[in-house]
N, C-alpha and C positions, 0 to 999 in steps of 0.2 A: 504494500500500500504506500502511495506517495502522499505525503502531507505538506501543506503549505501554511504560511503564516503571513500576517499583516504587520508591518512595522511603520508606525506613524512617523512622519518627517518632522518631529518636534525637538529632536536632540541636536545640539551642536556636534560637529563631526568627531571630536575627541571621545565623546560618549557613544554617538551613533555607530561609529566603526565597530566598537565592541559588541553592540547589539546585533549588527548584521553578521559579524563573524561567529557570534554565539549561535545564531540561527543555523548557520552552516555546520558548526560543530555538533549541534543537536541532531543533525541528520535531516533537516527539512529539505524537501526537493526544490521548493521555490519560495520566494518571499516577495511580497507586493507592498507598494505604498500608494497613497492617494495622490491624485493630481487635482487637488482643489486649492483654492486660494486660502481657505480657512475651513474649519470643520467643528461644529457644535461648541463644546465647552473650551476648545483649544483656540478659539478665534482671537482671544486677547493675549495669547502667548506667542512664542516663536513657532513659525511654520515655514519649513524650507521647501523649495521647489522639487518636484518629483524627478526631473531629468538630471539636475546636478546630484541629487541624492543617489539615484541609481547608477550614475557614472562613478561616483566614489565607491559605492558598494561593489560594483564590478571590479574595481581595482583592488579591493580589500578581500575579495572572496575568490574561490577557484571553481567550485562545482555548482553553487547555488544559482538556480534560474531566477531571473529578476523581471519584474513587470509592474505596471500600474493597474489599479482596480478601475479607475475611471480616467479617461483621457479626453480632454476637451479639444477636439480637432476642429480647426477652422477650415471650412471648404476652400480649396484653391480656386482663385479666379484669375485667369491670365490677364496681363495688362496688354491692351492693344494701343498701338501708336498710330 
């Protein structure tokens, strides 16, 4: 069975790195984070961007699959001249 976890992007990287590495050490198959600007009771505290968080997590882990739970994709509209 493959298990995944959610890691909120609320920790500065000195602490966040340990959390992502711990998830890998515990044997989780994947770890996800939210791609929101803020979330519920965390809206008044630190909340870091999903892409920089996942980039740092990729550099700090080896096997853990990474992803976002929600990604706000803006539709591409080509510029015409």
